[in-house]
N, C-alpha and C positions, 0 to 999 in steps of 0.2 A: 520397529514400527517406522512408517514413512509418513511424516506429517507435512510434506511439501506439496504445494499445488504446482502443476507443470508450468514451465515458462510460457508455453504456447497458450495456456488458458489465461494467464495474466495479460498477454498481448491481445488476445481476443477481447477480454474484458475492457482494457484501456480503449481499444478501437470502438467498441460498442458504446461506451460512455461518451466518447468524443462525437460519434455519429448522432447521439441524442443531444448534442450541444453542451455537454458538461465540460468543465475545465478539470483536467487531471494532473495531479501532482504526485510523483512517485518518490517514495522514501525507502530507505533500507540501509543495510550494511554494505560498505564498499565491496566486500567479497562477493556480493550478489550481482555486481555490475555486468560481468561477462555472461552470466547465466541468463539474465533478464534483459539483455541488450535491446531486443525488439520492443518490449513494453516500454522501456525507458525512452527509446527513440520516438515512440508514438506519443508520449506524454507532452503536456504543455510545459511542464516544469520538472526538471531533474534535480532532486535533492538527495540522491543516493550518496551516502557517505559524507554529506555536507552539514549535518545537524548534530548538535549534542542533545541530551535529553530535554533540557529546558526549551531549546529552539524547536524541537519536534513537538513538544506540548503546545507551543504557541501556534505552530502550523496547524495542528489538529484542532485547536480551539477556534480557528478561523475557517475551518472546513465545514461543509454542509453534512458530510458523512465520511467516515473512515472505513475502508474495506481492507481487512487484514486477516492473516492467519491467526488462529487462536493463540494468543500469547501476549507479550508486552505491549504491542501496538494497540490491541483491543482494550487492554486495561488502562493505558494512558489516555486514549480517546474518551473512555468512560469517565475517567477522573476529571477531565476538563469539560465534560458535559456534551460531547459530540456523539451523535448517534453512530452506531457501528453496524457493519455487515461482517459477521464472523465467519470466515471460511474454514470452519472446523470440519475436518474430513475424517476424523476418527482414528482409531488404532487398529493395527493388524495383529 
């Protein structure tokens, strides 16, 4: 199964949100840095590989919405009471 959203889609999403005047903070695992370089560069704040679980929860708690692939990020955002957009793309 392939559960990843393309790096190009993430970059388009970040740029669209910024075009709408939204502040975008990108989080994730350090190993995603090179794959998602375009989205990270477009973001207002790069926290990729820079947070532990408690810090990430605090970032999500201060966010208006969390957009994430179906997984731990969605669950953490829900746990701290932040609305989510779940990018669940299904299974092949």
